[in-house]
C-alpha positions as CSV (number, residue, x, y, z in Angstrom):
1,M,0.3,-0.2,-0.1
2,F,2.7,2.4,0.8
3,S,5.8,2.9,-1.0
4,G,8.8,5.7,-0.7
5,S,12.5,6.3,1.3
6,T,12.9,6.3,4.9
7,D,15.4,8.3,6.7
8,P,17.7,5.9,8.2
9,R,16.9,6.9,11.5
10,W,13.1,5.9,11.4
11,E,11.7,3.3,13.3
12,P,8.1,2.4,13.7
13,L,6.1,3.0,17.0
14,A,6.7,0.2,19.2
15,V,3.2,0.5,21.4
16,P,2.1,-1.8,23.4
17,S,-0.9,-3.2,23.3
18,G,-4.0,-1.4,25.2
19,Q,-1.2,1.6,25.9
20,F,-2.5,4.1,23.2
21,E,-4.1,6.7,23.7
22,I,-4.9,9.7,21.4
23,G,-4.5,13.4,23.3
24,K,-0.9,12.3,25.4
25,D,0.8,15.2,26.2
26,G,3.0,16.6,22.8
27,A,2.8,14.8,19.2
28,G,4.4,11.0,19.0
29,L,3.6,11.3,15.1
30,L,2.3,13.7,12.4
31,V,1.3,13.1,8.9
32,V,2.3,15.8,6.9
33,G,0.9,16.2,3.3
34,Y,3.6,17.5,0.9
35,D,3.3,17.8,-2.8
36,G,6.2,20.2,-3.3
37,S,4.2,23.3,-3.5
38,D,4.7,26.3,-1.3
39,P,2.3,25.8,1.0
40,S,2.8,22.0,1.5
41,R,6.9,23.1,2.4
42,N,5.5,25.4,4.7
43,A,3.5,22.7,6.2
44,L,6.2,20.7,6.9
45,A,8.5,23.3,8.2
46,Y,6.0,23.8,10.9
47,A,5.5,20.2,11.4
48,A,9.1,19.4,11.6
49,G,9.7,22.2,14.0
50,L,6.9,20.7,16.1
51,A,8.3,17.3,15.8
52,R,11.7,18.5,17.2
53,R,9.8,20.3,19.8
54,D,8.3,17.5,21.0
55,N,10.6,14.3,19.9
56,A,7.8,13.2,17.4
57,S,8.2,11.4,14.0
58,L,7.2,12.5,10.7
59,L,5.4,10.5,7.8
60,V,5.1,12.6,4.8
61,A,3.1,11.8,2.4
62,F,2.3,12.7,-1.5
63,V,-1.4,11.7,-2.2
64,E,-1.3,11.4,-6.5
65,T,-5.0,12.0,-7.1
66,L,-6.0,10.0,-10.1
67,T,-7.7,13.2,-12.0
68,S,-3.9,15.0,-11.3
69,A,-1.4,13.8,-14.0
70,T,-4.4,12.3,-15.7
71,L,-6.4,15.3,-16.0
72,W,-3.2,17.4,-17.1
73,F,-1.5,14.8,-20.1
74,Y,-4.8,15.1,-21.8
75,A,-5.4,18.4,-21.8
76,G,-1.9,18.5,-23.5
77,S,-0.3,21.2,-20.5
78,P,3.2,20.8,-20.0
79,I,2.3,21.2,-16.8
80,I,2.8,18.0,-14.9
81,P,2.3,18.0,-11.0
82,D,5.7,16.4,-8.8
83,S,5.8,12.5,-8.8
84,G,6.7,11.1,-5.4
85,A,9.5,9.8,-6.5
86,D,11.1,13.2,-7.6
87,L,9.8,14.7,-4.4
88,S,11.7,12.2,-2.2
89,D,15.0,13.8,-3.3
90,D,13.5,17.2,-2.3
91,L,12.6,16.0,0.6
92,R,16.3,14.9,1.8
93,T,17.0,18.7,0.8
94,E,14.6,20.2,3.1
95,L,14.8,18.2,5.9
96,S,18.3,17.7,6.7
97,G,20.0,18.9,9.7
98,V,16.5,19.4,11.3
99,G,17.3,16.1,13.1
100,V,13.6,14.4,13.1
101,P,13.2,11.2,12.3
102,W,10.5,11.0,9.2
103,R,9.8,8.7,6.3
104,F,8.1,9.7,3.2
105,V,4.9,7.3,1.5
106,S,3.2,7.9,-1.9
107,V,0.1,6.4,-2.3
108,R,-2.6,7.2,-4.9
109,G,-6.7,9.0,-3.9
110,D,-8.6,11.1,-2.5
111,T,-6.1,13.4,-0.5
112,A,-7.9,14.3,2.4
113,R,-8.9,10.8,2.9
114,E,-5.7,9.2,1.9
115,L,-4.2,11.3,4.5
116,E,-6.7,10.5,7.2
117,T,-6.1,6.7,6.3
118,L,-2.9,7.0,7.0
119,A,-3.0,8.6,10.1
120,A,-5.5,6.6,11.4
121,A,-2.8,3.2,10.5
122,T,-0.4,4.5,12.3
123,R,-2.3,6.1,15.1
124,A,-1.1,9.5,13.8
125,D,-1.4,12.1,16.1
126,A,-2.7,14.9,13.8
127,I,-2.1,15.8,10.4
128,V,-0.4,19.0,8.9
129,V,-1.6,20.3,5.5
130,G,-0.7,24.0,3.8
131,R,-3.7,26.1,2.9
132,S,-4.6,25.9,-1.1
133,R,-3.6,29.3,-2.3
134,S,-5.7,27.9,-5.9
135,L,-8.6,30.1,-7.3
136,W,-9.5,26.4,-8.5
137,R,-9.4,24.8,-5.1
138,T,-11.9,27.6,-3.8
139,F,-14.7,25.8,-6.3
140,G,-13.6,22.3,-6.2
141,G,-13.0,21.8,-2.1
142,S,-9.4,22.1,-0.8
143,V,-7.6,19.0,1.2
144,A,-7.6,21.1,3.9
145,V,-12.0,21.7,4.4
146,G,-11.7,17.9,3.4
147,L,-9.6,17.0,6.5
148,A,-11.8,19.6,8.6
149,K,-15.0,18.0,8.0
150,R,-13.9,14.2,8.2
151,A,-10.7,14.2,10.2
152,R,-11.1,12.2,13.6
153,R,-7.4,14.0,15.0
154,T,-6.0,17.2,15.0
155,V,-6.0,18.9,11.7
156,L,-3.5,22.0,11.3
157,I,-3.5,24.0,8.8
158,V,-0.5,26.4,8.2
159,P,-0.9,29.5,5.5
């Protein structure tokens, strides 16, 4: 289900059975929506700072929607969204020297739904996303709004 690269310090959170709690003091794991855009870079920077202060880990996720590459390709546009493979090197640069364990995954589907699914599967404390600045998202619905409506954990929307 998940594919991607991993920081060498990443270790899955080992939580003894029956000892998991949502809302503990400080975060343990943050899921960050990242696509290489300026708002997603802001979200990543904010999440990395929060993770560093709370001694937490990051799960950085790129969600490729079915419509993203497909529509751009058929529309004949020269702009093709970044793929998950292209973003791994970008993430290494962005997170170098931050001192936070992180893992990158690439999934396909509805962005808000996939971020919530990842957060639920990993028992993340929060989901961090950037605010959409696109006029298209104003009419079509942004990821942040979708998460605010359906997420079962804290959602941080970074401008």
